[in-house]
Structures are given as structure tokens and as C-alpha cells.
C-alpha positions in Angstrom: -22.2 -9.0 23.5 -20.4 -8.7 26.7 -20.7 -5.5 28.4 -16.6 -4.4 28.1 -15.4 -1.1 28.2 -14.6 -0.2 24.7 -10.6 -0.4 23.9 -9.1 2.2 21.8 -6.8 1.0 19.2 -4.0 3.2 17.7 -1.7 1.2 15.5 0.7 4.2 15.9 1.3 2.8 19.0 3.8 0.2 19.5 2.6 -3.5 18.8 -1.0 -2.0 19.0 -2.8 -5.5 17.3 -1.5 -7.5 20.4 -4.4 -5.7 22.2 -6.6 -7.8 19.4 -5.1 -10.5 18.6 -3.8 -13.8 20.5 -0.3 -13.9 18.4 2.0 -11.1 17.3 2.0 -10.0 13.5 4.3 -12.0 11.4 5.3 -8.9 9.0 4.7 -5.1 10.0 5.6 -1.6 9.3 6.2 -0.7 12.4 9.7 0.4 11.8 9.5 1.3 8.2 8.9 5.1 8.7 6.1 4.7 6.7 3.7 8.4 7.0 -0.1 8.0 7.2 -0.6 4.1 6.8 0.4 0.7 8.8 0.5 -2.5 7.2 0.5 -5.9 9.1 0.5 -9.3 8.1 -1.3 -12.1 10.0 -1.6 -15.9 11.2 -4.1 -15.9 13.6 -5.8 -19.3 15.6 -9.3 -18.9 16.3 -9.8 -15.5 18.3 -12.4 -13.3 20.0 -11.5 -9.7 19.8 -12.6 -7.3 22.7 -15.1 -4.6 21.9 -12.9 -1.9 19.9 -12.7 1.5 18.4 -9.8 2.4 15.9 -8.3 5.8 15.4 -7.5 4.9 11.8 -9.4 3.5 8.7 -8.8 -0.2 8.1 -8.9 -2.3 5.1 -8.4 -5.9 5.8 -7.9 -8.7 3.2 -8.3 -12.6 3.8 -5.6 -14.7 2.6 -7.2 -18.4 3.8 -10.9 -19.1 4.1 -12.5 -18.2 7.3 -15.5 -17.9 9.2 -16.4 -14.6 11.2 -19.1 -13.1 13.9 -19.1 -9.4 14.1 -20.7 -7.0 16.2 -20.7 -3.7 14.6 -22.0 -0.7 16.2 -24.3 -3.0 17.7 -25.5 -4.9 14.9 -24.6 -8.6 14.5 -23.6 -10.5 11.6 -22.0 -13.5 10.1 -19.5 -13.6 7.2 -17.2 -16.1 5.3 -14.5 -15.0 4.0 -12.9 -16.6 1.2 -9.4 -16.0 -0.3 -8.9 -12.3 -1.3 -11.9 -10.8 0.1 -12.0 -7.4 1.9 -13.7 -5.7 4.5 -13.5 -1.9 5.2 -13.6 -0.3 8.6 -14.0 3.3 8.9 -12.4 4.9 11.8 -14.3 5.1 15.1 -16.8 2.2 14.3 -17.1 -0.1 17.6 -16.4 -3.7 16.5 -15.8 -7.2 18.0 -15.1 -10.1 16.0 -15.0 -13.9 16.6 -12.9 -15.2 13.7 -12.4 -19.1 13.1 -10.9 -21.1 10.1 -13.3 -22.4 7.9 -11.9 -25.8 7.6 -14.5 -27.6 5.4 -14.1 -24.8 2.8 -10.6 -24.8 3.1 -10.4 -28.6 2.6 -12.0 -28.1 -0.9 -11.0 -25.0 -2.1 -7.7 -23.8 -0.5 -4.5 -25.1 -2.3 -2.5 -24.8 1.0 -5.2 -26.3 3.0 -3.3 -29.1 4.3 -0.5 -26.4 6.0 -3.2 -23.5 6.5 -6.4 -25.1 7.9 -5.3 -24.3 11.3 -4.9 -20.7 11.4 -6.6 -17.6 9.7 -4.3 -15.6 7.3 -4.8 -12.2 6.7 -3.3 -8.6 6.1 -4.4 -5.1 6.6 -3.4 -1.5 6.0 -4.6 1.2 8.6 -4.4 4.9 7.6 -5.4 8.0 8.9 -8.4 9.7 8.1 -6.7 12.6 6.9 -5.3 11.0 4.1 -8.8 10.9 2.2 -9.2 14.4 3.2 -5.8 15.3 1.6 -6.7 13.3 -1.7 -10.1 15.0 -1.9 -9.4 18.7 -0.8 -9.1 19.6 -4.8 -11.7 17.6 -6.0 -14.4 17.9 -3.4 -15.4 19.5 0.1 -13.3 17.5 2.4 -15.5 17.9 5.4 -18.1 15.4 3.4 -15.6 13.1 2.7 -16.8 10.0 4.9 -15.8 6.5 4.2 -18.7 3.9 3.8 -18.1 0.7 5.8 -18.0 -2.7 4.0 -18.1 -5.5 6.5 -19.3 -7.9 3.9 -16.8 -9.3 1.7 -16.0 -7.0 -1.1 -13.6 -8.3 -3.8 -11.6 -5.7 -5.2 -8.5 -6.6 -7.4 -6.9 -2.9 -6.9 -7.4 -3.0 -3.2 -6.0 -6.7 -3.1 -3.1 -5.5 -5.4 -2.0 -2.7 -3.7 -1.8 -4.7 -0.2 -0.1 -7.2 -1.7 2.5 -4.8 -3.0 3.0 -3.2 0.3 3.3 -6.6 1.8 6.1 -7.5 -0.5 7.7 -4.0 0.0 8.4 -4.9 3.8 9.3 -8.3 2.5 12.0 -7.3 0.4 13.5 -4.7 2.8 11.8 -1.7 1.6 14.3 -1.6 -1.7 11.1 0.2 -3.5 11.7 3.4 -1.5 9.7 6.2 -0.3 8.4 6.9 -3.7 6.8 3.3 -4.4 5.2 3.3 -1.2 3.7 6.9 -1.7 2.4 6.2 -5.1 0.8 3.2 -3.6 -0.9 5.0 -0.9 -2.0 7.8 -3.4 -3.3 5.2 -5.6 -5.2 3.9 -2.6 -6.7 6.9 -1.4 -8.3 7.7 -4.8 -9.4 4.8 -5.4 -11.4 4.9 -2.1 -12.5 8.2 -3.0 -14.1 7.0 -6.1 -15.7 3.4 -4.9 -16.3 4.0 -1.3 -16.6 7.4 0.0 -20.1 9.2 0.9 -19.3 12.2 -1.5 -18.1 10.5 -5.0 -15.6 12.8 -6.7 -15.9 13.8 -10.3 -12.2 14.2 -11.0 -10.9 16.4 -13.6 -8.9 14.8 -17.0 -6.3 17.4 -18.5 -5.6 16.0 -21.7 -2.0 18.2 -21.8 -1.0 17.0 -18.5 1.6 19.3 -16.7 2.2 22.9 -18.0 5.7 22.7 -20.0 7.6 24.5 -17.3 6.3 22.7 -14.5 7.3 19.2 -16.5 10.8 20.5 -16.6 11.0 21.3 -13.2 9.7 17.9 -12.2 12.3 16.1 -14.4 15.3 18.2 -13.9 14.7 17.6 -9.8 14.6 13.9 -10.4 17.5 13.5 -12.4 19.5 15.7 -10.2 18.6 13.3 -7.4 18.4 10.0 -9.0 21.0 8.9 -6.4 18.9 9.8 -3.1 15.3 8.4 -1.8 13.2 10.8 -3.8 9.8 11.8 -2.1 6.5 12.4 -3.7 5.8 15.1 -1.4 9.0 17.0 -2.3 7.9 17.0 -6.1 4.2 18.1 -5.7 5.9 20.7 -3.2 8.3 21.9 -5.7 5.4 22.5 -8.3 2.7 24.0 -6.1 0.3 21.0 -6.4 -1.2 18.1 -4.1 0.7 15.0 -4.9 -2.5 13.2 -6.2 -3.0 15.7 -9.0 0.8 15.9 -9.5 0.6 11.7 -9.8 -2.1 12.3 -12.4 -0.7 15.1 -14.5 2.9 13.6 -14.4 1.4 10.3 -16.0 -0.7 12.2 -18.6 2.4 14.0 -19.5 5.0 11.1 -19.7 2.9 8.2 -20.0 4.1 6.3 -17.0 3.9 7.4 -13.2 6.8 9.0 -11.1 7.9 5.9 -9.7 8.6 4.6 -13.2 10.2 7.2 -14.8 12.1 7.2 -11.7 13.2 3.6 -12.5 13.7 4.4 -16.0 16.1 6.9 -15.5 18.0 5.2 -13.2 18.8 2.3 -15.8 20.0 4.7 -18.5 22.3 6.2 -16.1 23.4 2.9 -15.2 24.0 1.9 -18.8 26.3 4.7 -19.2 28.2 3.4 -16.4 28.3 0.2 -17.3 30.2 0.9 -20.5 33.3 1.6 -18.1 34.2 -2.3 -17.9 36.2 -1.4 -14.6 33.6 0.2 -12.3 31.9 -2.8 -9.9 28.0 -3.4 -10.6 27.3 -2.8 -6.9 29.2 0.4 -7.0 26.9 1.5 -9.7 23.7 0.2 -8.6 24.1 2.6 -5.3 25.3 5.5 -7.4 22.3 4.9 -9.4 20.0 5.3 -6.4 19.3 1.3 -6.5 18.9 -0.5 -2.7 21.3 -3.0 -3.5 22.6 -4.8 -6.3 19.8 -7.4 -6.6 17.2 -4.3 -6.7 19.4 -3.2 -9.6 19.8 -6.4 -11.6 15.5 -7.0 -11.3 14.8 -3.6 -12.4 17.6 -3.5 -15.0 16.6 -6.8 -16.8 13.0 -5.5 -16.9 13.9 -2.9 -18.8 16.8 -4.2 -21.1 16.1 -7.6 -21.1 19.7 -8.1 -20.1 21.3 -8.3 -17.0 23.9 -5.6 -15.9 26.5 -8.0 -16.0 25.3 -9.2 -19.5 25.0 -5.7 -21.0 28.5 -4.8 -19.7 30.2 -7.4 -21.2 28.6 -6.8 -24.4 
């Protein structure tokens, strides 16, 4: 391994991944105003990164087959990444990678081989170490929370699903809103605590969910702010608990996550407004807190089986 100065990579800095890869990211959360996490989607030709150390934990998921040679804290290993394999890189790990497309595997197994064999496709999410400590502060001693590296391939459908949902949220222009991203972030943190940390937490379950008065506080706040971009942190602060416990207890109380409940209530409010046929559907969408008419139509159909226009004309 070349004796080079180790570069410090901080994905909070503008276009930080340009220090590692020959081409810029195709999709990035750089301007999305997300807190604690950063997402990127890449298509890269063969590359050889410099030796580097990242300030954030990173989870990378392959979207096409590729071969990789890695130097990790001085240890060398070879990997073959299949589609949707993941790797976990804790903050501070000294890392260098030489990656190339796995041509023979791609020709046999990858459905888009003709188009994709020349470039490696992957996505990653980087997140602040404090995110795990915040998630575990009510579960274990936060000082003992340490993310375990997984440099060989990991098949984890939940991790894959969360990263794909983050990608779709960026591609849609952020129509899910802050509550949706916060919920994905919370789910990821709790999942990592359960499966990939040195301290395995025993997460308590509460058969009764939130106390009734706290549940009414949460529901009242949501229904009073449906037209706004509701923040998970605001709901948790209102009830005096961490957002991680709030999400768990709310779902135990209501049978759905806070984000799903907000969508349900927005659709219910829209149904009332749609009975006034003179109202424009685009105006109703915004009044009920949807990002736009397309976002409104998608979720209204999911909950009712009809489009807003069909519902209005019934």
C-alpha cells in the first residue's frame, strides 16, 4: 500500500466524495437539509481511492456486481460484491479501495449487463456517530456503543430498503418531508444497534404504548399542524422522550408509525374538503400538507382506492 498521507473525508463538506472517486455523484442529499445523515448514489468507472479516514459511519450498498481490493487499517482483502450486497465502515477506519466492474459475473447475472458493465453502481449513507449514541442513550451505556465493521458482503434487506427509500425520496424532490426521513433514520439507527454494535441492547416493549394523555398530546399536535412539515424531533420533545422511544410507543398505541398516521389524517381531511366540488384539487393538496398534487394523488389512491378527482365527482 502506498505510503501516502491519510485524507480526512467529511461528507458534511461540499462535494467531499470528489476526493475519492473519478466522477461526481449522480444523486446527493447535499442540498436536502437532512440532519445527521448524508446520502449519495454513484456510477463509477474503475477507481483506486487514496488512503482515507471518514468522520462519519458509512454503509455502502452495491447496485451492480463489482470486484474490490481493500486495505483496512493495514489489512488487505479481496471482495466480490453482488447486487445489493452491503458493507459497513465505522468512522475513523483507515481505508483504501481499488474497485472494478466484475464483467464476467455481470454478463451472466445482471439484468442490465449490456448497459452497466462499464461502471460500478452503488449508493451509500453516511451518518454521524452521535446518531447511534442518541438512539441508544435510553437502552445501553452510550459510551460502549461501537459500530462493528463489516467489510465482507452483508445481505440485509432492511438496510437495502432504507437506502433505496432515501434514494427515492431524493429523486422525488423530497415529497415525503422531514418526518419521513427522520423515521427512516430512526429505523436505521435502532437496526444497527440491534445487529451491528458491540453492545447489543435489550429494547423494552410496552404493551400499552404511550400513556393516554401523552398520546392525546401527540395526536392533537399532529392534527393542528397537518398542513406543515411536521418534525419527529418536535413530537418527541413535546412528550419529553427521545424520538426513538416515541416512534416505538406511538406505533404500539396506534398500530402505525407517526408518518403513516400523518398520511392517514391528511387523507381524511382531504376527503372532507373534496366534498366541496368547487375547490381545486391542487389547493386541497397543499392545504392538507402534501408536497404537490402528484404526491396527494398517490397517497389518496393508496388509502381510498380512488383518485381525488374520482372521489370528488362521486
